[in-house]
Kinemage of the C-alpha trace (Angstrom):
@kinemage 1
@onewidth
@group {chain A} dominant
@subgroup {mainchain}
@vectorlist {calphas} color= white
{ca met a 1} P -13.397 -14.517 -61.905
{ca thr a 2} L -11.642 -11.734 -59.997
{ca ile a 3} L -14.786 -11.069 -57.975
{ca trp a 4} L -14.599 -14.601 -56.524
{ca ile a 5} L -10.948 -14.107 -55.584
{ca gly a 6} L -11.853 -10.836 -53.848
{ca ile a 7} L -14.747 -12.436 -51.982
{ca ser a 8} L -12.609 -15.379 -50.880
{ca val a 9} L -9.872 -13.025 -49.628
{ca val a 10} L -12.402 -11.007 -47.629
{ca val a 11} L -13.940 -14.167 -46.132
{ca phe a 12} L -10.479 -15.479 -45.243
{ca leu a 13} L -9.504 -12.213 -43.545
{ca val a 14} L -12.748 -12.053 -41.542
{ca leu a 15} L -12.368 -15.653 -40.357
{ca tyr a 16} L -8.699 -15.077 -39.532
{ca ile a 17} L -9.497 -12.002 -37.432
{ca leu a 18} L -12.326 -13.772 -35.579
{ca ile a 19} L -10.183 -16.829 -34.796
{ca met a 20} L -7.228 -14.717 -33.644
{ca arg a 21} L -9.497 -12.641 -31.377
{ca leu a 22} L -10.863 -15.794 -29.797
{ca phe a 23} L -7.363 -17.229 -29.347
{ca phe a 24} L -5.986 -14.093 -27.703
{ca his a 25} L -9.054 -13.772 -25.466
{ca glu a 26} L -8.591 -17.327 -24.186
{ca ser a 27} L -4.864 -16.748 -23.853
{ca arg a 28} L -5.445 -13.730 -21.613
{ca ala a 29} L -7.908 -15.704 -19.495
{ca leu a 30} L -5.389 -18.524 -19.047
{ca glu a 31} L -2.643 -16.036 -18.229
{ca lys a 32} L -4.633 -14.824 -15.217
{ca arg a 33} L -4.916 -18.376 -13.833
{ca ile a 34} L -1.197 -19.247 -13.959
{ca asp a 35} L 0.534 -19.329 -10.587
{ca tyr a 36} L 4.004 -18.046 -11.352
{ca lys a 37} L 5.264 -18.855 -7.863
{ca asn a 38} L 5.351 -22.568 -8.723
{ca ile a 39} L 7.368 -22.121 -11.928
{ca arg a 40} L 11.090 -22.694 -11.499
{ca arg a 41} L 13.535 -20.435 -13.256
{ca trp a 42} L 15.567 -21.983 -16.071
{ca glu a 43} L 18.900 -23.173 -14.818
{ca arg a 44} L 21.701 -23.317 -17.324
{ca lys a 45} L 23.798 -26.460 -17.024
{ca asp a 46} L 26.819 -25.938 -19.241
{ca ser a 47} L 28.870 -28.533 -17.404
{ca glu a 48} L 26.584 -31.393 -18.473
{ca gly a 49} L 26.948 -30.661 -22.185
{ca his a 50} L 23.368 -29.639 -22.889
{ca gly a 51} L 22.973 -27.767 -26.140
{ca asp a 52} L 25.907 -29.357 -27.929
{ca leu a 53} L 24.794 -30.088 -31.463
């Protein structure tokens, strides 16, 4: 019984590592295509009451 738990943990870890590698690879590729000149900086608007919960 413990052998199956060990095998399932190993399979889970291998799949997790492969999926995370793919995600971070695509994330880096998207990061290169973003044009940061068109992104506006966050403007804080305290006078309008935003963030009051």
